[in-house]
C-alpha positions in Angstrom: 85.9 115.0 79.2 85.5 114.6 82.7 87.7 111.5 82.4 90.0 113.2 80.3 90.8 116.4 83.1 90.9 114.0 85.7 93.7 111.9 84.2 95.2 115.2 82.9 95.3 116.4 86.5 96.5 113.2 87.5 99.4 113.1 84.8 100.4 116.5 85.6 100.8 115.8 89.5 102.4 112.6 88.9 105.0 114.3 86.4 105.7 117.4 88.8 106.2 115.3 92.1 108.7 113.0 90.2 110.7 116.1 89.0 111.4 117.1 92.2 114.7 116.0 93.4 116.4 116.0 96.4 119.6 117.7 97.6 122.3 116.6 100.2 125.5 118.3 100.3 128.6 117.7 103.0 130.5 120.7 103.8 133.9 120.2 106.0 134.1 121.9 109.0 137.2 123.9 109.7 138.2 125.9 112.8 139.1 125.8 116.3 137.4 123.8 118.9 136.7 120.9 116.4 137.3 118.6 119.3 134.3 118.6 121.8 132.6 116.1 123.8 128.9 116.2 124.6 126.8 115.3 128.0 124.5 112.5 126.0 121.1 112.7 124.5 119.1 109.8 122.0 120.9 107.5 120.1 119.6 105.3 117.3 122.2 103.6 114.8 121.3 103.4 111.3 123.7 101.5 109.0 126.1 101.5 111.4 126.6 105.9 112.1 125.1 106.7 115.3 122.4 109.2 115.0 122.3 111.9 118.1 119.2 113.8 118.6 118.4 116.0 121.8 122.1 116.5 122.6 125.6 114.7 121.6 128.0 111.7 122.4 129.0 111.9 126.1 132.4 111.3 124.6 135.3 112.9 123.1 134.7 113.5 119.1 136.1 115.8 116.2 133.2 117.8 114.1 134.2 116.9 110.4 131.6 119.0 108.9 128.0 119.4 107.8 125.3 117.4 105.8 122.4 119.7 104.4 119.4 117.6 103.2 116.5 118.7 101.3 113.3 116.9 99.6 110.0 116.4 98.8 107.9 114.6 101.8 104.4 114.6 100.0 102.7 112.4 98.2 104.0 108.8 97.6 107.3 109.8 96.0 108.0 112.3 99.1 107.2 109.4 101.4 109.5 106.8 99.5 112.0 109.9 99.5 111.6 110.8 103.3 112.1 106.4 104.4 115.6 106.8 103.0 116.4 110.2 104.7 118.4 108.5 107.5 120.2 106.0 105.1 121.5 108.3 102.9 122.6 110.6 105.5 124.6 107.4 107.1 126.0 106.6 103.5 127.3 110.3 103.2 128.4 110.5 106.5 130.7 107.2 106.1 132.0 108.6 102.5 133.2 111.3 104.6 135.2 109.8 107.5 131.8 110.3 110.0 131.1 107.4 113.1 128.2 109.8 113.7 125.9 112.3 113.1 124.3 115.2 115.5 120.5 116.4 114.3 121.3 119.9 114.6 117.5 121.2 112.8 114.6 119.9 111.2 112.1 121.9 109.6 109.0 121.4 107.2 108.6 124.0 104.3 104.9 124.3 102.6 106.2 125.4 98.9 102.3 125.0 97.5 99.5 123.0 96.8 98.8 120.6 93.9 95.1 119.4 93.1 92.3 119.4 90.8 88.7 120.6 90.6 86.2 120.0 87.9 82.5 121.5 87.7 79.0 121.3 85.6 76.3 123.9 85.5 73.2 124.0 83.4 70.5 126.4 82.9 67.5 127.2 81.0 64.5 129.5 80.5 61.3 129.2 79.5 59.1 132.3 78.0 55.1 131.5 78.3 53.0 134.2 77.8 55.4 137.1 78.7 56.4 134.9 82.0 59.9 133.8 82.3 60.8 130.8 84.2 64.3 130.1 85.0 66.1 126.9 86.4 69.8 126.6 86.9 71.3 123.6 88.2 75.6 123.1 89.1 78.0 121.1 91.2 81.6 121.3 91.2 84.5 119.3 93.3 87.7 119.2 93.6 90.6 118.1 95.8 93.9 120.2 96.7 97.0 118.8 98.9 100.2 120.9 100.2 103.3 120.4 98.7 105.9 120.0 101.6 109.7 120.0 101.4 112.0 118.6 104.6 115.0 120.4 105.3 117.3 118.8 107.5 120.9 119.8 108.9 123.1 117.2 110.8 126.6 117.4 112.3 129.2 115.0 111.0 131.5 113.5 113.8 134.4 111.1 114.4 134.9 109.5 117.8 138.1 110.5 119.1 139.9 108.7 121.9 140.5 110.8 124.9 143.9 112.1 125.1 146.1 109.7 127.7 147.7 111.4 130.6 151.1 112.6 129.7 153.6 110.6 132.3 156.3 112.5 133.8 159.3 111.7 135.6 159.2 111.9 139.5 160.8 115.0 140.6 164.4 114.6 142.3 165.1 113.9 145.8 165.2 117.1 147.5 168.7 118.4 148.6 168.9 120.9 151.7 171.9 123.5 150.2 173.0 124.2 153.5 174.0 120.3 155.1 175.2 118.4 152.0 174.5 114.6 152.2 176.6 113.4 154.7 179.4 110.6 154.1 178.6 107.6 155.4 180.3 106.6 159.1 183.7 104.8 159.0 183.5 101.3 159.6 184.7 100.4 163.5 187.3 97.4 163.1 
């Protein structure tokens, strides 16, 4: 009985944890001021995509949209899914034309707990000559763990070349309207 309850709890936890999928979505950006330039920040490269945090690229970039990612982060499956977070984000950014992503926000949310407990109690009573003695004993054990989801949001950006200054023709030589240019002096032979 003890082992079957423990196996049942473990099986339920595994089925519950493995049935939890992650959700990842790209939403395109439309609006003014899509081209921006940051002041810099921390950067690392994952699968050819620049990951910026604590700031933005110190060069011109165009905002393409946002990636929202939600996945479980607890348990063995959660740890596995969290280990592929940046690779998954990089892949989705590339699929949507991005060169880089900027971390906008990240937070963990506790959505519940999982665990199991098992207990046992015994008792007896003896009556001898009108006197009753009772004896009882018991024990229990249990464990639980928080179930957390990680929510992350990234801006997907495309690097753009800075606009080259527009070449202008030099202004024409100024002519004084009151004194038209004089004709060359005739040559003296």
